[in-house]
C-alpha positions in Angstrom: 28.8 120.7 124.8 28.9 117.9 122.2 25.9 116.2 123.8 24.0 119.6 123.8 24.7 120.0 120.2 23.5 116.5 119.4 20.3 117.2 121.3 19.5 120.5 119.6 20.6 119.7 116.1 17.7 119.5 113.6 18.5 116.0 112.1 19.6 112.7 113.6 22.8 110.7 113.9 22.5 107.1 112.6 24.8 104.5 113.9 27.7 103.4 111.6 28.6 99.7 111.6 32.1 100.3 112.9 34.3 103.1 113.9 37.3 101.5 112.0 37.6 103.3 108.7 38.5 100.1 106.8 35.5 98.2 108.1 33.3 101.2 107.1 34.6 100.9 103.5 34.1 97.1 103.6 30.6 97.5 104.8 29.8 100.1 102.1 31.2 97.7 99.4 29.3 94.8 100.8 26.1 96.7 100.9 26.8 98.0 97.4 27.2 94.5 96.0 24.0 93.4 97.7 22.1 96.4 96.5 23.2 96.1 92.8 22.5 92.3 92.9 18.9 93.0 94.3 18.3 95.7 91.7 19.5 93.5 88.9 17.3 90.6 89.9 14.1 92.5 90.4 14.6 94.7 87.2 15.2 91.6 85.3 12.0 90.0 86.6 10.0 93.1 86.0 11.4 93.2 82.3 10.6 89.5 81.7 7.1 89.6 83.0 6.4 92.7 81.1 7.8 91.7 77.7 7.1 87.9 77.6 3.4 87.4 76.5 3.6 83.8 77.9 3.8 85.3 81.4 0.7 87.4 81.4 -1.1 85.6 84.0 -2.0 86.6 87.6 0.9 84.8 89.3 3.5 86.8 87.2 1.4 90.0 87.5 1.8 89.7 91.3 5.4 88.7 91.0 6.1 91.9 89.0 4.5 94.0 91.7 6.6 92.1 94.3 9.8 92.9 92.5 8.8 96.5 92.1 8.3 96.5 95.8 11.5 94.8 96.7 13.7 97.1 94.7 11.9 100.1 96.3 12.1 98.6 99.9 15.8 98.0 99.8 16.3 101.5 98.3 14.8 103.2 101.3 17.6 102.1 103.7 20.6 100.7 102.0 21.9 103.7 99.8 21.7 105.9 102.9 23.7 103.5 104.9 26.3 103.1 102.1 26.7 106.9 101.9 27.1 107.2 105.6 29.9 104.5 105.7 31.7 106.0 102.8 31.6 109.6 104.1 32.1 108.3 107.9 29.2 110.6 108.9 25.9 109.1 110.1 23.9 112.5 110.0 20.5 112.3 108.4 18.4 115.4 108.1 15.0 115.6 109.8 13.0 115.6 106.5 15.1 112.6 105.1 14.3 110.7 108.3 10.5 111.4 107.9 10.6 110.2 104.3 12.5 107.0 105.4 10.0 106.1 108.1 7.0 106.8 105.7 8.4 104.7 102.8 9.7 101.9 105.2 6.5 101.5 107.0 4.4 101.8 103.8 6.5 99.3 101.8 6.7 96.9 104.8 2.9 96.7 104.9 2.8 96.4 101.1 5.0 93.3 101.5 2.7 91.7 103.8 -0.3 92.5 101.8 1.2 91.3 98.4 2.4 88.1 99.9 -1.2 87.6 101.3 -2.7 88.1 97.9 -0.2 85.8 96.3 -1.0 82.9 98.7 -4.7 83.4 97.9 -3.9 83.3 94.3 -2.1 79.9 94.7 -5.1 78.7 96.9 -7.6 79.6 94.0 -5.4 78.0 91.4 -4.7 74.7 93.3 -7.8 74.2 95.3 -10.5 75.9 93.1 -9.0 75.4 89.6 -12.4 75.4 87.8 -13.3 78.7 89.2 -9.9 80.2 89.0 -10.5 82.4 85.9 -13.6 83.8 87.5 -11.9 84.5 90.9 -8.6 86.0 89.6 -9.7 87.7 86.4 -7.5 90.6 85.3 -9.8 93.3 86.7 -9.8 91.7 90.2 -6.0 91.5 90.1 -5.8 95.1 89.3 -8.2 96.1 92.0 -6.3 94.0 94.5 -3.0 95.7 93.7 -4.5 99.1 93.9 -5.9 98.4 97.4 -2.5 96.9 98.4 -0.5 100.0 97.4 -3.2 102.4 98.8 -3.2 100.6 102.1 0.5 100.9 102.2 0.3 104.5 101.7 -2.2 104.9 104.6 0.0 102.8 106.8 3.0 105.0 106.0 1.0 108.2 106.7 -0.3 106.9 110.1 3.1 105.8 111.3 4.9 108.9 110.1 2.3 111.4 111.6 2.3 109.6 114.9 6.0 109.2 115.1 6.9 112.8 114.4 4.2 114.2 116.5 6.3 113.3 119.7 8.8 115.6 121.1 12.5 114.7 120.9 14.3 115.9 123.9 17.1 113.5 124.3 20.4 113.2 122.4 19.3 112.5 118.8 21.4 109.4 118.3 19.6 106.4 116.6 21.3 103.0 117.3 20.4 101.7 113.9 21.6 102.2 110.3 18.1 103.7 109.3 15.4 105.8 111.1 13.9 103.0 113.1 10.6 103.8 114.9 11.4 102.1 118.2 14.8 104.0 118.3 13.0 107.3 117.7 10.5 106.6 120.4 13.4 106.1 122.9 14.3 109.8 122.2 11.0 111.0 123.6 10.8 112.4 127.2 7.1 112.0 127.9 4.2 109.8 127.1 3.3 111.4 123.8 4.4 108.3 122.0 1.3 106.4 122.9 -0.2 107.2 119.5 2.7 105.4 117.8 2.0 102.4 120.1 -1.6 102.5 119.1 -0.9 102.6 115.3 1.9 99.9 115.7 -0.7 97.6 117.7 -3.3 98.1 114.9 -0.8 97.3 112.1 0.5 94.4 114.0 -3.0 92.9 114.5 -3.6 93.3 110.7 -0.3 91.7 109.9 -1.2 88.8 112.2 -4.5 88.4 110.4 -2.7 88.3 107.1 -0.3 85.7 108.4 -3.1 83.5 109.5 -4.8 83.9 106.1 -1.5 82.8 104.5 -1.2 79.8 106.8 -4.8 78.8 106.2 -4.3 79.1 102.4 -1.2 76.9 102.5 -2.9 74.4 104.7 -5.5 73.9 102.1 -2.9 73.8 99.3 -1.0 71.1 101.3 -4.1 69.0 101.9 -4.8 69.1 98.1 -1.1 68.3 97.4 -1.4 65.2 99.7 -4.0 63.8 97.3 -1.5 63.9 94.4 -0.7 60.1 93.8 2.8 60.6 92.8 5.4 60.8 95.6 7.6 62.9 93.3 4.8 65.3 92.5 4.1 65.9 96.3 7.8 66.3 97.0 8.2 68.9 94.3 5.1 70.7 95.3 6.2 70.9 99.0 9.7 72.1 97.8 8.0 74.9 96.0 5.4 76.0 98.7 7.5 75.5 101.9 10.1 78.2 101.0 7.4 80.7 100.3 5.8 80.0 103.8 9.3 80.3 105.4 9.9 83.7 103.6 6.7 85.1 105.1 7.2 83.8 108.5 10.9 85.0 108.5 10.0 88.4 107.5 7.2 88.9 109.9 8.7 87.3 112.9 12.0 89.3 112.7 10.2 92.6 112.0 7.7 92.1 114.8 10.4 90.9 117.2 12.6 94.0 116.5 9.6 96.3 117.0 8.3 94.7 120.2 11.6 94.0 122.0 12.8 96.6 124.6 15.2 99.1 123.1 18.8 99.3 124.6 20.8 102.4 125.4 23.8 100.7 124.0 23.7 99.1 120.5 24.5 95.4 120.0 25.5 93.4 117.0 22.4 91.2 117.4 20.2 94.4 116.7 21.9 95.2 113.5 21.8 91.6 112.4 18.1 91.3 113.1 17.3 94.5 111.3 19.3 93.4 108.2 17.2 90.2 108.3 14.0 92.1 107.6 15.3 95.1 105.7 18.0 93.6 103.3 17.5 89.8 103.2 13.9 89.5 101.9 14.3 91.9 98.9 17.5 89.9 98.0 16.0 86.4 98.4 12.4 87.0 97.2 13.5 86.9 93.5 15.4 83.7 94.0 12.7 81.9 95.9 9.6 83.2 94.1 10.7 83.7 90.5 14.1 82.6 89.4 13.6 79.0 90.5 10.5 78.9 88.3 10.9 77.0 84.9 8.8 79.4 82.9 11.0 82.3 84.2 14.1 80.3 83.3 12.7 79.7 79.8 11.8 83.3 79.2 15.3 84.4 80.4 17.0 82.0 78.1 14.8 83.4 75.2 15.7 87.0 76.2 19.4 86.2 76.3 19.7 83.9 73.2 17.3 85.7 70.8 16.6 88.9 72.6 12.9 88.7 71.8 9.7 87.2 73.0 7.1 85.6 70.9 3.7 84.1 71.3 0.9 85.0 73.8 -0.5 82.6 76.5 -4.2 82.4 77.3 -5.3 83.5 80.7 -5.2 80.2 82.6 -3.3 78.7 85.6 -2.1 75.7 83.7 0.6 74.9 81.1 -0.8 72.0 79.3 -4.5 72.7 78.5 -7.2 74.8 80.0 -9.2 74.4 82.1 -7.9 72.0 84.8 -10.2 68.9 85.1 -8.5 67.1 87.9 -5.8 68.5 90.0 -4.7 65.2 91.3 -3.2 64.5 87.9 -0.9 67.6 88.0 2.3 68.6 89.6 2.3 72.0 91.2 5.0 74.4 90.4 4.0 77.9 91.8 0.5 78.1 90.7 1.2 76.3 87.4 0.6 72.6 86.9 2.6 70.2 84.7 0.7 67.1 83.7 2.3 64.1 85.1 
């Protein structure tokens, strides 16, 4: 009777992290702390890059969009999981599940696309400094971001339409803390999920192309960095670029692995941990890796905290000391900015 009710109910049952009430509360508090930290980090970056006229350059424009994406991405899954743990009830309505699938797949693609654009921005600044202003002019940056967000919306629509066109005839229990597409496919009794596989294969191919583009961009960047005469300069440049490449690889590899691996009828701790790696960890770490380690961001934050105001305006240029760059070998790369050695 219970299984029949689970099969015929309109919504779905998400898996709780534990059946122990104390552990449920602990999970809710832990996720709440992570969520509030992520919101604070990203809202701070958005405020600083908007208010400080020194940070009106393409790199910080893209970082602002990345922060907006990250606070949106983590808001798709974590608040629902916190509510489920606090109430001890994993039920999610059919409409809520559809919205979760739409925003999750849309924002996941936007993440990949923004990181690809950011890697090209660094490539242009470091390898083509004399043409940087022409390549990354404000109008081109805005067009790129419009294309990124629109493509995310298209991705979300395709995945949602394909996923919820299938017939769910098994017990509507999802062995995840959010509406995960592979888990939803497991509830189908026929082969009507082939459309989802097609959409997933298409987006995976595009994600792979983006990853190759990112790798090629950083390969050119590293080849330029190796020509820097200063060993200290090369070391600092690599310490800046390698974490970026690691974040992209980590996000794509864990997400693709989770989507392509066979689903299990019994949930495992490793499934939950892997899903946390690509849903919770990137939005939390991106601000630290991409923004808060940056000296200009630290300076802007100090100005905001000490004086509560921003002054001055910075010319549109990928350098700190002078514009344009005449010789990249004489500069130390920090993000796409250069500090004269």
